[in-house]
N, C-alpha and C positions, 0 to 999 in steps of 0.2 A: 563912851564905848569902852568896854573892858578888853584889854589886849594883853596877851601873855608876853611878858618881857623876860628874856633870858640873855646871858652873856653871849657876845659874838665870838666867832672863832675863825681862824684862817683855814680855808678848805679850797683846794684847786677845783675850778669849775670843770666838770666832766659830763659827758652824756649820761653816764651811769647815775651821777648825782642828780642831774635834771630829771631823769626818769623816776628816781626815788621820790623827789618832791612832787612830781605829777601824780604818781600812784597814791601818795599820801593825800592829795586833794580829793581824788576819787574815793578812797577808802572812807574819809571823813564824810563826804557827801552821801554815800550809799548806806553807811552803817549806823549813822545817827538819824533817827526818824525826825522829820521836820515838824511833827505835830504831836502835841502832848495829849494824854488822856485826862489831865487835870485842866479845868477850864475856869476862867474868872466868873464870879457871881456877884450880882448887885440887883438893882431894882429898876422898874419903869418901862424898859423896852424888852418885851419878851420875843424871842426868836424861836418860834415853834412850828412844827410841821402840821399840815392839815391836808392829807392826801386820801384818795379813794382807790380801791382796786381798779386796775386798768389805766390809771394816770401814768403818763410817760413824759419824760423831759429829755430833749436832745441837746447835746453839747458839742462844740468844736473845741479841741484841745491843741494848743500850740506849746511846743517845748523849744527853748533856746539854750544853747550851751556856748559859752565864750570862755576860752582858757588861754592864759598867757604864762609863758615860762621865760624868764630872763629877757623881757621885752619882745619876745617872739610869740606871735599868735599861733597856738598849736591847734586849737579847735574854734570854729565859728559856725555852728550848725543850727538849723531850724527844721523842725518836724511838725507836721499837722496831721491830725486824724480826728475821727468822730466817735462819739460814745452815746449810749442811751441808758437812762435810768427808768425802770418800769416797776410799778407797785404791784406785786403778786398777791399780797394779802394785807389786810388792815383790820385792826381790832382796837379795843379801848386801851390795850396795854402795849401793843407792839405793831411794827410793820415788817413784812418780809419783802425784800427788794432784789430785783435782778439788774445787774450792771453789765452791759455788753460793750466791748471795745476791742480795738486792735492793740495787742501788746507791742511795746516799743523795743525792737531788737537792734536798734541803730548802734548800740555800743559795740556790736560785733561786726559792723560794716567796716571793711578794710582789714579786719583781723582774719576772717575766713575768706577763702577763695570765692569769687562771685557765684560760682555754681552752687556751692554749699550754703552760702548766705541766702540765696534765693530759695533753697530748700527749707532753710530755717524759717523764712518769712511765711511759708505756707501754713505754719502753725501759730499765726498771730491772733486769730480769733479766740477771744477768751470770754466766758460767761461766768460771772461771779454772783453768787446768791448769799445774802447776808441779812441779819436781823438788827433792828433798832428798837429803842423803847418808844413810848407813845409820843414823845416830843421830837423824834427823829435822830436822837443821839445813837451813834454806832455802838453795837453791843457784841456781835458775834458773826464770824464767817461760818456759813453752813455747808459749803461744798468744797472744802479744802482737799478731800480725797479725790474728787473728780478732777480738780485742777492739777493735782499731783500726777494722776494717771495720764492726763493729756500731755503733760510735760514729759513724762517717761516715754510715751509713745513717740513724741517728737524726737527725743534724744536717740532712741533706738533706731528710728527711721534714718536719722542723720548718720549714725554710725554705719548702718548697713549700706548706705549709699557711697561711702568713701572707698576709694581704691586701696590696694595694698600699700602703695607708696603715696604719701601726701606731703604737701609743703610744710615746713616747720611752723609757719604762722597758723596753719590749720591745727597742728598738734597743740600749740599753745592755747588756741581758742577752745579746742575740744577739752583740754584740761580744765579750763574755767567752767565750761558747760557741765563737765562731770561733777565739779564741786557744787554747782547750782543744783544738779539733780539730787545729790546727797542731802542738800539743805532743804529740799522740797518736802521732806517728811516732817519738818518743823513748821507748825501752823503759824507761828509768829513770823517766820521768814516769808511764808506765802502771803501773809497780810501786808508786810512791809514792801514786798516786791510787786504785788498786783493791785493793792488797794490804795495807793497814794492819792489818786484822784478822788476816790470815794471818801477818804478821810477829809480832803479839802471841802467837798460839797457838804459834809455833815459836821464840819468842825465847830461851828457856832450854834448849831441847833440844840435847843434845850437851855441856852444861856439867857439870863435876864440882866440887862445893863441899865445903868443910869446915864442917859445921853449928856448930862451936864458935867460929868467929871471924867478925868483920865484915870483908868485903872492901872495900877502898878502891882506886880506880883511876881512870884518865883514860878517859872515854868519848868516842868520835868519832861525829859525826852528819853524814851526807851531807845536802846541800841541793840544791834544784832549780837553784840558781844556780851549781852546780859547785864551790862552796867547801865546806870541811870545818869544822864548828864543834865545839869540844871542850868537855867538861864534867867537873866533879869528881863522882864517883859513889861511893855507899856501897850495898852489897848484903849482906844477911844472911838466914840461915835463922832464922825466928822460931818455927817449930813443925815438929815432925816426928813422924809416927806410922808406924814401920816395919811394923807389922802390917797396915796398910791401904795401904802404899806411898804415903803422902800427906805433903805438906809445904806450908808457907806461907813464901814468900820475899818480902821487901820490898826495893825499890830506890828511892833518892832521888838525883836529879841536879840540880846547879846549873850552868847553862851559863856558860862562860867569858865574862867581861865584855869582854875584848879581842876574842875571836872574834865574839861577838854584835854588837859595835859595827862591826867590819869588814864582816860580812855585810850588816847592815841599811844601812850607809853605801854599800856597793857597789850595792845594789838601788836606793836612793833616787837615787844619782848617775845611774842609767840612766833612771828614770822622772820624776824631779823636778829634776835638775840640782843645781848647787852650793848654791842657796838652801835646798833641802830638806835637804841634808847639813848645812848650817850650823845649821839648827834642830835636827836630830838630835843634834848635839854638846851641846845644852843640855838634853837630856832625861835622866831616870834610867830604867834598865831593871832589871827583876827577872824572870828566866825560870826556872821550876822545873818539873821532871817528878817525879811520884810514881807508883810502880807497886806493886801487890800481886798476887802470883801464888799462887793456891791450886791445887796440882798433884797429880795422881796420877803420881809420877815413874816408876812402872811401871803401865801401858804407855806413859806419856809423853803425857798428855792433861790439859788444865786443867779443874778443876771450876769455877773462877771467876777472872776476871782483872779488876782495876780499875786503870785508868790515867788520870792527870790531868795536863794541862799548864796552868799558870797563867802568863799574861804580863801584867805590870803596867808601864805607862808613865806618867811624871809629870813635871811641872815645878812651879814655885812656885805656880801657880794652877790646874793641871789634873791630873786623875787618871783614867786609864782602865785597866780590868782585864778580861781575858777568861779564863774557865776552861772548858776543854773536857774532858769526862769520858766515857770509854767503859767499859762494863761488859759483859763476855762471860761468859755462864753456860752450862755444859753442861746440856742437857735430858736428864735421866735418865728412861728409860721407866718408867712405873708398872707394877708387877707385878700 
């Protein structure tokens, strides 16, 4: 495991410092995409889509967040919702797919007053239309403008519902929502905000693997800051059942210490200046991704996906760790 090692420093433990560490965990989680556009290639086990117009697959999605700052549990949350993937069009060269789900606004729970958080949740239904190639590999979001318009309507409705005098926590949350609204004009932002589960379902489609070997390669991760972060990855087929066209694949990735430092330093330079960057250089980082894919490689649909990102930040006196886990399970109709 690659860990960024920096010199330790003496720093009084304060609530402000703990908040800075916690925010840095969240920044790293949200702004470095967990999935790369570059995929490993080999031979023997093809993972390909074989879908028809009207096919639909229902999923249950569970999200877990566990966060510790200085041995104190700050968050321990579990959210469950449902999603459906429906094939709108199929040809020899591509698929057009509708993904319907409830958007997760839980990050704002506790930040907004209950009345306004409930109003926000009224706009949770999201429909995503996108295109893949003939193998099921994700290619393009087709309705970014519609998603942007829906989000703008939600934002304007929320603003209109606020009284002349609001709590400070509402003001802070609204400032974050305002920033999100501005970012919605960026299609890359829309993809990374709303398509995380889509990327998971399509992640291995179009890949051909040799089940007898462990694949090692360099993985590239796009970030919202426009930089690319690289990681050392290992991927292997740990189980295969040809009779059921079923396999289990595991991938473990450790993000490059140099790239992670460059990315976080660049971000802090923008929001916190040179002083924040100086503190960054005295912290240790450990960023890891773990994925398990249980797949029906024909017709190219997951039975269960478990993915986990762990971010640990520490110095000589402080330790903060956040683990975000997503579990996507195929809902198989009862006979």
